[in-house]
N, C-alpha and C positions, 0 to 999 in steps of 0.2 A: 470350275471356269474363273471364278474370282483369283484362286490361286494363278492362273496362267496369265491373267491380266496383270497382277504383280509383279510376276517374274519378268514379262515383257517390258513394264516401266523400269524396273531395276538395270534390264539391259541397256534400255535407251537412255538411262540415266549416266550408265557407266561412261567415263571418259575414254574416247578411242585414243589408240596409241598413235601418239604425234608423227607425222611424215618428216623426217629430217633430211628427205634427199633433196630438197629444193634447193634453189640458189639464193633464198632470201638473206637480205645481209645480217650480220649479228652485231653486238657491241660488246667489248671487252677492254679491260684494262690489264697491262702486263706487268708485273714489278720484278723485284729481286736482283738486278743488274744496276751496276754503279753508273754514273754519269757519262764516263767513257771506258775504254779498252774492249776487249773481246766480248765480253758479256753483253754488252750493249749492242754491239755489232750482231750477234746471236740472237737477242730478242727483236730488233729491227727487223732482221732477215725474217726470221718466222712470222712477224707479224704482217710482212709484206705479202708473202706466199698466201696467208688467210685472206687477205683483202682483196687478193686477185682473184681466189677461188670465188669470194662472196662479193660480187662488186657493190658498193655502197657502205660495206662494213665500216664500222668505227672502232679500229683495233689500235690503242695509243700505249706508249711507254710511260711507265712512272719509276724513276730512278730510287733506288733503295739499295738495302745491302741482302746479302743471303738469309743472313737472320731476319732482317728485318721485312723480308719479303713474306716470309709464313707468318708474322705476326700481322700484316698488312691484309693478307686475304682471310685471316680468321676474324678479323675485325671489320670485314666487308669493305675496305678501302682500297681493295684492287680484287681482280677476278683471278688472275694467275700468278704465279710466280715461278721464274725459269730457272733457278739457280739453287734448287734444293737438293740435298743430300741424306743420308741416313743419319748424320748428325743432327741437322736441323729437325727432322722429322721426329726422331726419340726425343730430343730436347725440349721441344715445344708441346710434343704428347704428355710429356710427364711435368711440364713446368718447372725445367731447371734451367739455370743461369745459362744464357741471357733472359730466359723467359720468367716473368712474374709468375704467372698461373698456368695450370694445365689447359691446353688447348685442343685436347683430343676431342674428336667430333666435329671441329670446326673446320677443317681442311681434308682435301682426300686426295688420291693418286690419279695423274692423268697418263702422263708418259715418262718412260726413259729417253732423255735426249742424247747422254754418251756416257762413256764408262772408262776415260781413258784420261782423267784428269790426276796427274802424278804430281806428288808432292815432292819438292826440290830440297834436299838437305845439303847445303852448300857451307864451307868454310873457306878463308882465305887461308893459301898455303902459309903466308907468314906467322899467321897465328897459331896454326895447326902445329907448324915446326916448332916455335917458341913453347909451346904448352905440351908439346908430346903426344898431339891427339891425331888420331887416327879413326876412331871408332866412337859409336854411342858409349859402348863400355868404358872406354878412356875417360870419358867426359864424367861420367858417374863415378870413377874411382877417382880423378885428380881434381874435381871440382873448380875448372879454370873460371877465371875471370873473363867473361866474354861481354861483347855488346850485339846482341841478337836483334835483329831484322825479323819481325814476324807480324802477321796481321792482328787486328783489333779482335777482342772478344765478340763483339757482334757480326764477326764472320765466323761463326763457331768451326764450320766445315775445315778451314785451313788453320785452325787454332786448338781448339777443344778436341776435335775430331782428327787430329793428325798429329802434330808435333807433341800437344800435351800427353797423348796416350801412348806415343813412343818413348817419350820421358819416363811415364810411369810403369813402362815396361820394363824398364833399365833401371828403375829403383829411385827415381829422384822426380822432381816437379817443377814446373815453369816458374813458380815462386823462389825455388831454391837458388836460381841463376843471380836474383837480386842479392841472396844472402851471401853468395859465394864474391860480392863484391861487383857484380855485372850491371848491365843497364839493357834498355829496350828502345828499339826504334819502332814504333807501333805505326802500321798502315799496310795498305794493299800491296801487291808485289812490287808496283813500278816505283813505291817509295822505297822499299826494302834494297831495290837493285840499284837507286839512286844512291843510297848509303853506303852499298859495296863500292860503288864507283869513286865516292868522295871521301872513301876512307874512314866513314864513319860507323860501320858495322864490319864485325869479324866473322858472324854467320848469319845465313840467310835461310829463312823455313819458311815457304810458300808454295803455291801451287803456279806451274808454268806449262805449256805445252812442250812436249818434248824436243829438244834441239832448237829451243827458243834462241831466235838470233842476238837479243838483246844481251843474255847471259854469256853468248859466245863471244861478243864484244868486248863484254869486261873481262873475260878471261884472259883475252889477247893483250890486256894492258896490266892485270892484276892477277898473279897465279890462283888459281882455286882447286879445291878438293871436295870430293862426295865425302859424306861421313858415312863409313862403313857399318854394318852391323850384320845380325842374322836373320833370315827369314822366319823363325820360330818367334823370336822376340816381335819382329814386325807384323807376324799374323796375328799375335795376342792383341796388339795394338789394333789393328784394322779389324778384328772382330767386333769389338765393341759397337760400333756402328754400320755393321754389314757391309765392311769393305773388303779387301784383299791385299795381300802383300805381293808385290811382283818385284822382278828385275829389270833396272835402267840399263840396255844393253851397251857394251864397251864401244866406244867411238860415238856415244849419242852427243858428246862435247869432247873437244880436244884433250881435254885432262883427266878422261876417264880411259885408266889402262886397263879396266876390267868392268864385269858387270857389277852393279851395285843394287842393294835392296833399297825398296821404299813402299809408301802406303799408296795404293790405287784406287780413286774413289769415283763413283758414278754420279751422275747429275741428272734432276727430273724435273719435271713440271707438274707442279700441284694446283688444285683449283679451291678456293672458298665452297664451302658446303651450301652457300648462298646462290652460286651459279647455276643458271637453269641448264637443264640436261640438253638442251638444242645448242647451247653456245660450245658447251664442251665437246658434244659430238662434233659440230662442224669444225671446230679448231683442229681435233685429231683427226678428221677425213682429209682436210685440206694439207696438212702435212704428211700423211700417210700415202697420198696419192702423188705426191712432189719429190720423192725422194731423192732424185738427182739434183734438183733445186735446193733442197735442204742442205746437201753435203755441200753445193758449191757456195754456200755461206762462209765455209771454210774453217779454219783451227779444229777443234775437237770433231764438230758435226761432219767434218770430210772425212775424216779417219776412222769414225765410231758410229754415226748414226746410221741405223737401217729401220725400215718399216717392220722388218720381221721381229724387231726387239724393243719395239715400242711398248710392249705390253709387261717388259721385265720388271720386276717389282721386288727387289731385294730386301726391302724392309717389312714387306707383307702390310703395307698400309691399304686400308681399305679404298677401293677403287672408286672414284666419281661414279654416280649411274650414267651419265653420259657418256663416259670413257669405256665402262663395263659393256653398254649397250653395242657400241663400234667394235669393240675387241671380240664380243659373242658372235657377232654378224659375219666378222671375218675369222673366226675360228683360232684367233689369237689366244684366247682362254677359253676354259671348258665352262 
């Protein structure tokens, strides 16, 4: 009898599995996006979907960089970061530059947002012709002096995870460019495009949506060329951070007379380990149940986001428990 009473008491004391299907509001801060540009538009759009799904919710945006966003959620300065790739996940987990200490265990996976962030490797035709450059192999062999427009290292996905790795695959490094007499224009893709426009850069390496209108406009005034290469070298570079090599189709830009290789990246939403399961579950649920509205935000979400692929996790980072619960309920993961 005493054993039965103890067992009953233990059952009564055990916490019941919370019901997350209600419409009660949630509070969260989403970071990882710069103060302007498409990443902010994406975050604001996603947050609006969640606020409408759970009236009264406080879902706010906190500007940051992709690299800084992971650090912010690890240090509980924000709840989600919306621009994380395999580059940030690996570097942050291992405590490699630009991270000072390993952050493994302090953040977890929530969902895939899109997998069509294409690195753009562009040079001016004038510079290419003057130096006899058509490909990455030519750059490695001829060591030309260049003014390179590239992002800052605190945006690791478009520096360390993309151009730096391609350079390594071809036998040279980012620092070699300065040794060859070159220089850098450091900043986001808009700063790089401005440098191309103003004649302050010879080469541009950054991410843009395919068919970018600004790049087309620049090309109409200043002839451009895509840096050629081979898929084997590009895939070697892409493998480092769980990306893939892909071809940019002929005609994507007026100056492309054939298909050209690049690194194709995926972008995900992560959460700090401190974030309650209910918050993550409800954020995911709102996004999953409003696929068409999420796609209407535009950009990469329009062409790549699907509810069916939200659980895709190329880096095999552990899922946040709230995310895992939703995906198991919907049989998106086993």
